[in-house]
LUMGU-662014 format. One line per field, with one value per residue (C-alpha): residue number from 1; residue in one letter; chain; y, x, z. Coordinates in nm, 3 decimals, padded with zeros to 5 digits, always signed. Each point is the difference from the previous one (the first is absolute). Layout:
<sites>
nr	c(NUM  ...)
rest	c(A  ...)
kette	c(A  ...)
py	c(Y  ...)
px	c(X  ...)
pz	c(Z  ...)
</sites>
This chain:
<sites>
nr	c(1  2  3  4  5  6  7  8  9  10  11  12  13  14  15  16  17  18  19  20  21  22  23  24  25  26  27  28  29  30  31  32  33  34  35  36  37  38  39  40  41  42  43  44  45  46  47  48  49  50  51  52  53  54  55  56  57  58  59  60  61  62  63  64  65  66  67  68  69  70  71  72  73  74  75  76  77  78  79  80  81  82  83  84  85  86  87  88  89  90  91  92  93  94  95  96  97  98  99  100  101  102  103  104  105  106  107  108  109  110  111  112  113  114  115  116  117  118  119  120  121  122  123  124  125  126  127  128  129  130  131  132  133  134  135  136  137  138  139  140  141  142  143  144  145  146  147  148  149  150  151  152  153  154  155  156  157  158  159  160  161  162  163  164  165  166  167  168  169  170  171  172  173  174  175  176  177  178  179  180  181  182  183  184  185  186  187  188  189  190  191  192  193  194  195  196  197  198  199  200  201  202  203  204  205  206  207  208  209  210  211  212  213  214  215  216  217  218  219  220  221  222  223  224  225  226  227  228  229  230  231  232  233  234  235  236  237  238  239  240  241  242  243  244  245  246  247  248  249  250  251  252  253  254  255  256  257  258  259  260  261  262  263  264  265  266  267  268  269  270  271  272  273  274  275  276  277  278  279  280  281  282  283  284  285  286  287  288  289  290  291  292  293  294  295  296  297  298  299  300  301  302  303  304  305  306  307  308  309  310  311  312  313  314  315  316  317  318  319  320  321  322  323  324  325  326  327  328  329  330  331  332  333  334  335  336  337  338  339  340  341  342  343  344  345  346  347  348  349  350  351  352  353  354  355  356  357  358  359  360  361  362  363  364  365  366  367  368  369  370  371  372  373  374  375  376  377  378  379  380  381  382  383  384  385  386  387  388  389  390  391  392  393  394  395  396  397  398  399  400  401  402  403  404  405  406  407  408  409  410  411  412  413  414  415  416  417  418  419  420  421  422  423  424  425  426  427  428  429  430  431  432  433  434  435  436  437  438  439  440  441  442  443  444  445  446  447  448  449  450  451  452  453  454  455  456  457  458  459  460  461  462  463  464  465  466  467  468  469  470  471  472  473  474  475  476  477  478  479  480  481  482  483  484  485  486  487  488  489  490  491  492  493  494  495  496  497  498  499  500  501  502  503  504  505  506)
rest	c(X  X  X  X  X  X  X  X  X  X  X  X  X  X  X  X  X  X  X  X  X  X  X  X  X  X  X  X  X  X  X  X  X  X  X  X  X  X  X  X  X  X  X  X  X  X  X  X  X  X  X  X  X  X  X  X  X  X  X  X  X  X  X  X  X  X  X  X  X  X  X  X  X  X  X  X  X  X  X  X  X  X  X  X  X  X  X  X  X  X  X  X  X  X  X  X  X  X  X  X  X  X  X  X  X  X  X  X  X  X  X  X  X  X  X  X  X  X  X  X  X  X  X  X  X  X  X  X  X  X  X  X  X  X  X  X  X  X  X  X  X  X  X  X  X  X  X  X  X  X  X  X  X  X  X  X  X  X  X  X  X  X  X  X  X  X  X  X  X  X  X  X  X  X  X  X  X  X  X  X  X  X  X  X  X  X  X  X  X  X  X  X  X  X  X  X  X  X  X  X  X  X  X  X  X  X  X  X  X  X  X  X  X  X  X  X  X  X  X  X  X  X  X  X  X  X  X  X  X  X  X  X  X  X  X  X  X  X  X  X  X  X  X  X  X  X  X  X  X  X  X  X  X  X  X  X  X  X  X  X  X  X  X  X  X  X  X  X  X  X  X  X  X  X  X  X  X  X  X  X  X  X  X  X  X  X  X  X  X  X  X  X  X  X  X  X  X  X  X  X  X  X  X  X  X  X  X  X  X  X  X  X  X  X  X  X  X  X  X  X  X  X  X  X  X  X  X  X  X  X  X  X  X  X  X  X  X  X  X  X  X  X  X  X  X  X  X  X  X  X  X  X  X  X  X  X  X  X  X  X  X  X  X  X  X  X  X  X  X  X  X  X  X  X  X  X  X  X  X  X  X  X  X  X  X  X  X  X  X  X  X  X  X  X  X  X  X  X  X  X  X  X  X  X  X  X  X  X  X  X  X  X  X  X  X  X  X  X  X  X  X  X  X  X  X  X  X  X  X  X  X  X  X  X  X  X  X  X  X  X  X  X  X  X  X  X  X  X  X  X  X  X  X  X  X  X  X  X  X  X  X  X  X  X  X  X  X  X  X  X  X  X  X  X  X  X  X  X  X  X  X  X  X  X  X  X  X  X  X  X  X  X  X  X  X  X  X  X  X  X  X  X  X  X  X  X)
kette	c(A  A  A  A  A  A  A  A  A  A  A  A  A  A  A  A  A  A  A  A  A  A  A  A  A  A  A  A  A  A  A  A  A  A  A  A  A  A  A  A  A  A  A  A  A  A  A  A  A  A  A  A  A  A  A  A  A  A  A  A  A  A  A  A  A  A  A  A  A  A  A  A  A  A  A  A  A  A  A  A  A  A  A  A  A  A  A  A  A  A  A  A  A  A  A  A  A  A  A  A  A  A  A  A  A  A  A  A  A  A  A  A  A  A  A  A  A  A  A  A  A  A  A  A  A  A  A  A  A  A  A  A  A  A  A  A  A  A  A  A  A  A  A  A  A  A  A  A  A  A  A  A  A  A  A  A  A  A  A  A  A  A  A  A  A  A  A  A  A  A  A  A  A  A  A  A  A  A  A  A  A  A  A  A  A  A  A  A  A  A  A  A  A  A  A  A  A  A  A  A  A  A  A  A  A  A  A  A  A  A  A  A  A  A  A  A  A  A  A  A  A  A  A  A  A  A  A  A  A  A  A  A  A  A  A  A  A  A  A  A  A  A  A  A  A  A  A  A  A  A  A  A  A  A  A  A  A  A  A  A  A  A  A  A  A  A  A  A  A  A  A  A  A  A  A  A  A  A  A  A  A  A  A  A  A  A  A  A  A  A  A  A  A  A  A  A  A  A  A  A  A  A  A  A  A  A  A  A  A  A  A  A  A  A  A  A  A  A  A  A  A  A  A  A  A  A  A  A  A  A  A  A  A  A  A  A  A  A  A  A  A  A  A  A  A  A  A  A  A  A  A  A  A  A  A  A  A  A  A  A  A  A  A  A  A  A  A  A  A  A  A  A  A  A  A  A  A  A  A  A  A  A  A  A  A  A  A  A  A  A  A  A  A  A  A  A  A  A  A  A  A  A  A  A  A  A  A  A  A  A  A  A  A  A  A  A  A  A  A  A  A  A  A  A  A  A  A  A  A  A  A  A  A  A  A  A  A  A  A  A  A  A  A  A  A  A  A  A  A  A  A  A  A  A  A  A  A  A  A  A  A  A  A  A  A  A  A  A  A  A  A  A  A  A  A  A  A  A  A  A  A  A  A  A  A  A  A  A  A  A  A  A  A  A  A  A  A  A  A  A  A  A  A  A  A  A)
py	c(+01.372  +00.005  +00.286  +00.038  +00.154  +00.128  -00.037  -00.269  -00.131  -00.270  -00.011  +00.267  +00.302  +00.108  +00.238  +00.130  +00.094  -00.135  -00.201  -00.222  -00.310  -00.176  -00.343  -00.205  -00.361  -00.134  -00.317  -00.060  +00.362  +00.302  +00.372  +00.232  +00.355  +00.222  +00.326  +00.252  +00.198  +00.316  -00.148  +00.055  -00.261  +00.099  -00.361  -00.242  -00.257  -00.276  +00.150  +00.035  -00.355  -00.139  +00.182  -00.126  -00.356  +00.021  +00.130  -00.286  -00.260  +00.170  +00.051  -00.334  +00.120  -00.195  +00.160  -00.066  +00.135  -00.169  +00.338  +00.347  +00.302  +00.325  +00.311  +00.288  +00.318  +00.304  +00.273  +00.294  -00.047  +00.049  -00.333  +00.080  -00.323  -00.141  -00.338  -00.204  -00.374  -00.090  -00.319  -00.338  +00.085  +00.321  +00.305  +00.330  +00.182  +00.343  -00.045  +00.213  -00.222  -00.120  -00.335  +00.145  +00.201  -00.110  -00.156  -00.023  +00.029  -00.293  -00.224  +00.171  -00.074  -00.353  -00.076  +00.101  -00.259  -00.263  +00.104  -00.182  +00.269  +00.302  +00.148  +00.142  +00.086  -00.362  -00.239  +00.156  +00.143  +00.366  -00.108  -00.195  +00.229  +00.150  -00.328  +00.051  +00.304  -00.079  -00.331  +00.157  +00.276  -00.224  -00.278  +00.252  +00.135  -00.341  -00.143  +00.300  -00.041  -00.374  +00.041  +00.255  +00.286  +00.204  -00.029  -00.032  +00.378  +00.051  -00.279  +00.149  +00.348  -00.146  -00.168  +00.246  +00.262  -00.188  +00.114  +00.365  +00.230  +00.001  -00.381  -00.121  +00.102  -00.199  -00.325  -00.237  -00.182  +00.329  +00.221  +00.284  +00.057  +00.053  +00.355  -00.087  -00.221  -00.179  -00.130  -00.360  +00.038  +00.160  -00.112  -00.318  -00.100  +00.065  -00.204  -00.283  -00.006  -00.006  -00.296  -00.178  +00.057  -00.128  -00.306  -00.091  +00.034  -00.197  -00.294  +00.017  +00.092  -00.294  +00.225  +00.346  +00.222  -00.147  -00.313  +00.210  +00.175  -00.337  -00.135  +00.305  -00.035  -00.355  +00.098  +00.020  +00.306  +00.336  +00.040  +00.112  +00.134  -00.324  -00.199  +00.203  -00.021  -00.369  -00.090  +00.209  -00.175  -00.338  +00.060  +00.212  -00.043  +00.218  +00.264  +00.079  +00.026  +00.233  +00.228  +00.005  +00.093  +00.285  +00.149  -00.030  +00.065  +00.292  +00.307  -00.186  +00.016  -00.224  +00.143  -00.089  -00.270  +00.032  -00.158  -00.260  -00.080  -00.042  -00.246  -00.199  -00.051  +00.004  -00.160  -00.329  -00.314  -00.145  -00.326  -00.017  -00.198  -00.123  -00.086  -00.199  -00.269  -00.352  -00.285  -00.182  -00.014  +00.279  -00.097  +00.127  -00.118  -00.240  -00.186  +00.029  +00.251  +00.037  +00.301  +00.078  +00.191  +00.031  +00.162  +00.040  +00.240  +00.255  -00.048  -00.123  -00.302  -00.046  +00.043  -00.159  +00.009  -00.020  +00.009  +00.311  -00.048  -00.292  +00.012  +00.006  -00.145  +00.099  -00.168  +00.252  -00.023  +00.235  -00.015  +00.188  +00.066  +00.243  -00.055  +00.098  -00.175  +00.198  +00.027  -00.012  +00.081  -00.212  +00.188  -00.099  +00.301  +00.020  +00.301  +00.160  -00.057  -00.230  -00.277  -00.249  -00.023  -00.212  +00.109  -00.197  +00.003  -00.163  -00.065  +00.109  -00.247  -00.171  +00.001  -00.035  -00.100  +00.117  -00.005  +00.337  +00.030  +00.232  -00.029  +00.208  +00.157  +00.135  -00.129  +00.165  -00.030  +00.052  +00.009  -00.215  +00.080  -00.134  +00.200  +00.070  -00.306  +00.027  -00.224  +00.098  -00.114  +00.005  -00.015  -00.126  -00.065  -00.324  +00.139  -00.038  -00.376  -00.189  -00.359  -00.172  -00.358  -00.194  -00.379  -00.275  -00.268  -00.293  -00.077  -00.256  +00.186  -00.199  +00.166  +00.104  -00.065  +00.287  +00.132  +00.259  +00.302  +00.172  +00.352  +00.129  +00.373  +00.256  +00.361  +00.280  +00.293  +00.087  +00.006  -00.274  -00.138  -00.122  -00.109  -00.232  -00.248  -00.108  -00.355  +00.019  -00.241  +00.065  +00.008  +00.299  +00.020  -00.341  +00.075  +00.296  -00.009  +00.302  +00.020  +00.226  +00.017  +00.185  +00.197  -00.242  -00.313  -00.265  -00.269  -00.246  +00.030  -00.298  -00.056  -00.330  -00.027  -00.261  -00.064  -00.199  -00.097  -00.123  +00.266  +00.283  +00.268  +00.318  +00.129  +00.349  +00.182  +00.338  -00.024  -00.372  -00.264  -00.377  -00.231  -00.314  -00.305  -00.187  -00.355  -00.310  -00.207  -00.058  +00.243  +00.327  +00.270  +00.358  +00.244  +00.357  +00.257  +00.365  +00.151  -00.020  +00.136  +00.378  +00.063  -00.248  +00.127  +00.358  -00.112  -00.216  +00.287  +00.224  -00.272  -00.072  +00.361  +00.015  -00.314  +00.122  +00.238  +00.326  +00.279  +00.457  +00.333  +00.601)
px	c(+01.601  +00.310  +00.198  +00.369  +00.153  -00.157  -00.378  -00.265  -00.287  -00.261  +00.010  -00.261  +00.076  +00.359  +00.168  +00.351  +00.254  +00.092  -00.278  -00.056  -00.212  -00.201  -00.157  -00.274  -00.083  -00.353  -00.171  +00.258  -00.011  +00.220  -00.060  +00.288  -00.017  +00.249  +00.085  +00.207  +00.264  -00.207  -00.324  -00.114  -00.253  -00.291  -00.029  +00.278  +00.097  -00.099  -00.347  -00.058  +00.111  -00.206  -00.308  +00.049  +00.059  -00.323  -00.187  +00.134  -00.129  -00.341  -00.079  -00.126  -00.045  +00.257  +00.279  +00.273  +00.328  +00.318  +00.173  -00.147  +00.231  -00.107  +00.212  -00.027  -00.004  +00.179  -00.249  +00.211  -00.156  -00.368  -00.094  -00.369  -00.153  +00.125  +00.071  -00.003  -00.010  +00.155  +00.081  -00.029  +00.068  +00.201  -00.131  +00.126  -00.149  +00.090  +00.234  -00.207  -00.312  -00.130  -00.155  -00.275  -00.169  -00.358  +00.119  +00.382  +00.160  +00.228  -00.311  -00.169  +00.290  +00.041  -00.365  +00.081  +00.281  -00.264  -00.231  +00.051  -00.214  +00.177  +00.068  -00.347  +00.082  +00.056  -00.152  -00.336  -00.271  -00.099  -00.302  +00.214  +00.305  -00.135  +00.078  +00.377  +00.027  -00.315  +00.152  +00.337  -00.148  -00.255  +00.241  +00.265  -00.255  -00.128  +00.350  +00.095  -00.314  +00.044  +00.364  -00.108  +00.197  -00.322  -00.345  -00.348  -00.053  +00.298  -00.123  -00.351  +00.135  +00.196  -00.298  -00.278  +00.170  -00.163  -00.342  +00.081  +00.047  +00.184  +00.022  -00.352  -00.160  +00.238  -00.108  +00.294  -00.038  -00.013  +00.305  -00.160  -00.238  +00.280  +00.025  +00.338  +00.268  +00.047  -00.357  +00.117  +00.229  -00.262  -00.351  +00.150  +00.147  -00.332  -00.197  +00.255  -00.014  -00.380  -00.001  +00.256  -00.222  -00.312  +00.182  +00.126  -00.352  -00.162  +00.235  +00.030  +00.365  +00.078  +00.085  +00.155  +00.087  +00.351  -00.153  -00.130  +00.338  +00.179  -00.238  +00.053  +00.376  -00.022  -00.198  +00.168  -00.059  -00.150  -00.230  -00.344  -00.298  -00.182  +00.293  -00.009  -00.378  -00.018  +00.278  -00.158  -00.334  +00.171  +00.144  -00.271  -00.328  -00.240  -00.055  +00.371  +00.020  -00.301  +00.173  +00.311  -00.202  -00.173  +00.317  +00.217  -00.247  -00.193  +00.072  -00.127  +00.252  +00.002  +00.030  +00.297  -00.096  +00.019  +00.245  -00.259  -00.082  +00.370  +00.035  -00.302  +00.156  +00.377  +00.035  -00.168  +00.210  +00.131  +00.149  +00.380  +00.157  +00.353  +00.101  +00.299  +00.140  -00.116  +00.246  -00.140  +00.190  +00.016  -00.103  +00.134  -00.135  -00.226  +00.269  +00.168  +00.285  +00.313  +00.067  +00.320  +00.118  -00.332  +00.039  -00.278  +00.214  +00.027  -00.353  +00.122  -00.152  +00.317  +00.111  -00.143  +00.112  -00.287  -00.031  -00.155  -00.359  -00.079  -00.266  +00.138  -00.242  +00.070  -00.161  -00.115  -00.162  -00.238  -00.040  -00.264  +00.198  -00.253  -00.308  -00.256  -00.127  +00.076  +00.063  +00.349  +00.177  +00.308  +00.209  +00.308  +00.220  +00.290  +00.228  -00.283  -00.262  -00.293  -00.025  -00.247  -00.226  -00.262  -00.278  -00.163  -00.149  +00.164  -00.114  +00.233  +00.285  -00.037  +00.209  -00.036  +00.234  +00.005  +00.217  +00.075  +00.156  +00.220  +00.137  +00.318  +00.025  +00.357  +00.332  +00.130  +00.001  -00.327  -00.117  -00.310  -00.184  -00.289  -00.059  +00.341  +00.167  +00.191  +00.145  +00.262  -00.083  +00.277  -00.171  +00.223  -00.019  +00.102  +00.349  +00.073  +00.060  +00.235  -00.052  +00.338  -00.094  -00.288  -00.037  -00.250  -00.063  +00.063  +00.180  -00.269  -00.314  -00.307  -00.289  -00.278  +00.198  +00.081  +00.355  +00.136  +00.184  +00.222  +00.139  +00.273  -00.037  +00.194  -00.062  +00.155  +00.160  -00.002  -00.374  -00.258  -00.132  -00.339  -00.147  -00.248  +00.199  -00.160  +00.068  -00.042  -00.023  -00.088  -00.366  +00.066  +00.004  -00.079  +00.068  +00.073  +00.173  +00.045  +00.326  +00.146  +00.364  +00.208  +00.292  +00.273  -00.215  -00.086  -00.265  -00.160  -00.344  -00.178  -00.285  -00.146  -00.051  -00.141  +00.081  -00.271  +00.193  +00.348  +00.239  +00.231  -00.133  +00.175  -00.072  +00.113  +00.014  +00.171  +00.288  +00.055  -00.125  +00.001  -00.112  -00.189  -00.021  -00.321  -00.005  -00.196  +00.318  +00.281  +00.246  -00.175  +00.257  +00.033  +00.221  +00.076  +00.033  +00.119  -00.309  -00.285  +00.207  +00.014  -00.354  -00.160  +00.202  -00.111  -00.362  +00.046  +00.145  -00.292  -00.250  +00.182  -00.010  -00.368  -00.055  +00.179  -00.184  +00.196  -00.033  +00.100  +00.095  -00.740)
pz	c(-00.587  +00.214  +00.157  -00.087  +00.308  +00.325  +00.011  -00.009  -00.209  +00.012  -00.379  -00.076  +00.221  +00.063  +00.245  -00.066  +00.265  +00.339  +00.166  +00.302  -00.060  +00.272  -00.054  +00.164  -00.093  +00.050  -00.127  -00.271  -00.118  +00.060  +00.050  -00.089  +00.135  -00.184  +00.177  -00.200  +00.188  -00.051  +00.144  +00.359  +00.109  +00.222  +00.117  +00.085  -00.266  +00.243  +00.052  -00.376  -00.075  +00.288  -00.127  -00.356  +00.120  +00.202  -00.306  -00.209  +00.247  +00.039  -00.370  -00.133  -00.356  -00.202  -00.205  +00.254  -00.136  +00.124  +00.029  +00.053  -00.023  +00.170  -00.050  +00.249  -00.212  +00.145  +00.085  -00.117  -00.343  -00.084  -00.152  -00.047  +00.132  +00.329  -00.149  -00.320  -00.070  -00.333  -00.186  +00.166  +00.364  +00.031  +00.188  +00.132  +00.299  +00.137  +00.295  +00.239  -00.036  +00.337  +00.093  +00.222  -00.276  -00.076  -00.329  +00.003  -00.341  +00.093  +00.007  -00.295  -00.235  +00.136  -00.083  -00.358  +00.000  +00.080  -00.289  -00.328  -00.160  +00.154  -00.344  -00.065  -00.360  -00.099  +00.254  +00.084  -00.219  +00.057  +00.206  +00.247  +00.013  +00.326  +00.177  -00.022  +00.227  +00.203  +00.111  +00.081  +00.218  +00.171  +00.091  +00.107  +00.249  +00.110  +00.049  +00.213  +00.211  +00.046  +00.103  +00.267  -00.152  -00.021  +00.155  -00.147  +00.009  -00.235  -00.227  -00.004  -00.081  -00.291  -00.165  +00.074  -00.219  -00.286  +00.121  -00.066  -00.297  -00.236  +00.008  +00.084  -00.329  -00.217  -00.165  +00.049  -00.333  -00.194  +00.049  -00.198  +00.297  +00.256  +00.132  +00.155  -00.152  +00.336  +00.010  -00.043  +00.306  +00.223  -00.099  -00.143  +00.337  +00.177  -00.253  +00.008  +00.379  +00.006  -00.240  +00.218  +00.306  -00.179  -00.131  +00.348  +00.143  -00.283  +00.054  +00.381  -00.039  -00.227  -00.295  -00.032  -00.292  +00.015  -00.157  -00.291  -00.025  -00.013  -00.263  -00.223  +00.046  -00.134  -00.308  -00.338  -00.216  +00.089  +00.301  -00.114  +00.195  -00.075  +00.150  +00.321  +00.043  -00.087  +00.244  +00.273  -00.050  -00.008  +00.347  +00.161  -00.184  -00.199  +00.271  +00.025  -00.377  -00.006  +00.252  -00.219  -00.307  +00.189  +00.150  -00.312  -00.283  +00.155  +00.215  +00.308  +00.285  +00.309  +00.350  +00.211  +00.249  +00.378  +00.242  +00.108  -00.362  -00.069  +00.287  -00.120  -00.343  +00.056  +00.343  -00.090  +00.056  -00.324  -00.116  -00.012  -00.283  -00.061  -00.356  -00.115  -00.229  +00.074  +00.042  -00.303  -00.329  -00.252  -00.351  -00.332  -00.333  +00.189  +00.194  +00.339  +00.001  +00.215  +00.221  +00.188  +00.306  +00.185  +00.344  +00.256  +00.206  -00.284  -00.135  -00.336  -00.171  -00.204  -00.360  -00.311  -00.361  -00.248  -00.379  -00.149  -00.118  +00.233  +00.274  +00.354  +00.258  +00.361  +00.306  +00.261  +00.340  +00.182  +00.380  +00.196  +00.317  +00.148  +00.214  -00.268  -00.311  -00.314  -00.372  -00.147  -00.325  -00.064  -00.259  -00.197  -00.084  -00.242  +00.047  +00.196  -00.268  +00.088  -00.261  +00.154  +00.303  +00.175  +00.230  +00.277  +00.347  +00.301  +00.352  +00.277  +00.051  -00.340  -00.315  -00.375  -00.281  -00.360  -00.309  -00.161  -00.342  -00.203  -00.353  -00.055  -00.345  +00.010  +00.137  +00.317  +00.379  +00.186  +00.362  +00.047  +00.323  +00.206  +00.317  +00.155  -00.156  -00.325  -00.269  -00.258  -00.352  -00.260  -00.339  -00.282  -00.371  -00.168  -00.062  +00.373  -00.042  -00.228  -00.118  +00.034  -00.088  -00.155  +00.014  -00.066  +00.258  -00.230  -00.322  -00.077  -00.099  -00.094  -00.187  +00.238  +00.317  +00.242  +00.010  +00.246  -00.137  +00.259  -00.033  +00.231  +00.064  +00.200  +00.099  -00.202  +00.180  +00.370  +00.068  +00.052  -00.327  -00.121  -00.331  -00.163  -00.206  -00.326  -00.130  -00.378  -00.289  -00.362  +00.112  +00.230  +00.379  +00.141  +00.369  +00.226  +00.336  +00.228  +00.194  +00.272  +00.105  +00.255  -00.143  -00.103  +00.034  -00.256  -00.022  -00.237  -00.156  -00.150  -00.245  -00.123  -00.377  -00.236  -00.365  -00.179  -00.311  -00.083  -00.130  +00.106  +00.233  +00.112  +00.352  +00.102  +00.333  -00.001  -00.249  +00.067  -00.245  +00.000  -00.278  +00.094  -00.227  +00.064  -00.122  +00.089  -00.033  +00.252  -00.166  +00.089  +00.092  +00.118  -00.190  +00.128  -00.279  +00.016  -00.164  -00.246  -00.290  -00.071  -00.135  +00.237  +00.294  -00.057  -00.016  +00.309  +00.202  -00.097  +00.088  +00.326  +00.111  -00.082  +00.204  +00.307  +00.230  -00.029  +00.194  +00.532  +00.446  +00.826)
</sites>
């Protein structure tokens, strides 16, 4: 969606009329705060953007969107809720929302941006739908506490509401038992916080519920109760899982913990990890692959052009730059969506290297991210390259001896190009060679073939064909021909397209 005339949109939510837009860049991403002429902000644009940037750096839960658009809604209208997150990464928040509330709506809606499963109707089952709002309210409160905008008394008051009627008697996995339709906000946040506290204690601060959050974000398909409990046990053990079962499957309600208990769980020293792309080569279709325009100063690992449907293998590095040993999760994200990850444990001051993979299924332009570093992947179909010439190495071809076939290819259009070229004979595809080109560039691609018997053999790459005469005598010759003949050419084109790897854009 775009706006024709005054206004703004992030693609999913639009505001019409005169607006002022404020931007803040952080770690390769951008926040856009859109303030309509009719809106009167309670907080300054700088304070809001600073708070959101801080929340982005603190929440290690995956689903990093390159751009987040937040619209300040004028308060003259009664909008019902005080904020809504919609689509990929668009939100609106009432303009008079403050940052020193116990759970600021600015943070609440931003947490939704970071949830892959924020649409409870499609990405969670009914028994796990409570997680969506419980996470948003809990992390909104915790982020505000940790940034010193509130104190522990405010945080405690926020969560202990879940101990009281009408929320305490509700069973989180069974909405029919809720006496109040905000039970998942109130009791849900208390239960989520208690599980976070227990997980931190069980692992001596090595794991938090952010690790569970990140793991669920990376999961394909709907989030089930079994997924949540299994992941929680995987990180924290059987006792933490048992607590989750008790507080979500029964009316049992935890008590809000004390200030000293909070310090014991949340003030523990933790490992600090830095993630990034390694200097080793990228691989596509099993071979080293070129990348262009890398820049350490801008945090970009460059641009690659890759064929659709081929596996892209990315080298990554993990550094424990803190003073504590700890467990890490190295995650590869594509357009904010986690696609591959590796876990491990590192001593302070050590590093690890991994290869993470992604297979694009549609042409388009994608942002591939590890930590704060990003790589632009332009995914192209076979039509992005044109074969302009096809030659054989020698006019003297002896049966059984190798002969090099060289195709000259160039990019089509004004974008980088990539394809897997198929070398075909009457027997089908006899060799495949992936190729990547900058816009306007050309190169040669070679395959070595053998012909066991004397005779005429047609070799095709793209729409170019050569005919080889294989003879054991000294008069062997090469003869270019325009095609296979009409019926054969049609069949060859169909076979060629089938042999080439065809294939796409938090």
